[in-house]
C-alpha positions in Angstrom: -12.3 -9.5 8.7 -11.7 -7.6 5.3 -11.9 -3.8 5.6 -11.8 -1.5 2.6 -12.4 2.1 1.7 -16.1 3.2 2.2 -17.1 0.7 4.8 -18.6 1.8 8.1 -16.6 0.8 11.2 -16.9 1.2 14.9 -13.8 2.1 17.0 -13.1 -0.3 19.8 -10.4 1.6 21.8 -8.9 4.9 22.1 -10.3 8.4 22.6 -13.1 7.8 20.1 -14.2 4.5 21.5 -17.7 3.6 20.6 -18.1 6.0 17.7 -18.9 4.9 14.1 -17.5 6.3 10.9 -16.5 5.6 7.3 -13.1 4.6 6.2 -11.4 7.2 3.8 -8.0 5.7 3.5 -6.0 2.6 4.4 -2.4 1.8 4.6 -2.1 -2.0 4.2 1.7 -2.1 4.7 1.4 -0.6 8.3 -2.2 -2.0 9.0 -3.6 1.4 9.5 -6.9 3.3 8.4 -8.2 6.8 8.5 -11.8 7.1 9.6 -13.9 10.3 8.6 -14.1 12.8 11.4 -12.5 10.5 14.1 -9.1 10.6 15.7 -8.7 14.3 14.8 -5.4 15.9 15.6 -4.1 19.4 15.2 -1.3 20.3 12.8 0.7 23.6 12.8 1.2 24.7 9.2 4.0 27.2 8.3 2.9 29.9 6.0 4.3 29.9 2.5 3.7 32.1 -0.5 0.9 29.9 -1.8 -0.7 28.8 1.5 -1.8 30.7 4.6 -0.4 29.1 7.8 -2.2 28.2 11.0 -3.6 25.3 12.9 -5.4 22.6 10.9 -7.4 19.8 12.1 -7.1 16.4 10.2 -7.7 12.8 10.7 -4.9 10.6 12.0 -4.5 6.8 11.3 -6.0 4.2 13.6 -4.7 0.6 13.8 -7.0 -1.9 12.1 -7.2 -4.1 15.2 -9.0 -1.2 16.9 -11.8 -1.1 14.3 -14.7 -3.4 13.9 -17.0 -3.6 10.7 -20.6 -2.4 11.5 -23.3 -4.3 9.7 -25.9 -1.6 8.7 -28.6 -4.3 8.1 -28.3 -5.7 11.6 -28.5 -3.1 14.4 -26.4 -3.6 17.4 -28.4 -3.6 20.7 -25.3 -2.7 22.7 
């Protein structure tokens, strides 16, 4: 299975199990991927002169073994 940026995948395990999303970033050395709007975590940012601080939601990495490529042409009946 070869996953790359822009491919639609389904999450097989974790808090977002069963949801679909598009891969936005891959880290091949650690076998991790970021999926758009899935596995969201809160980060607390300290205010600086340029940026306002606060709590920011962003995507966290998911291991590639927990992702499955979704074929858009064939619809899953499950």
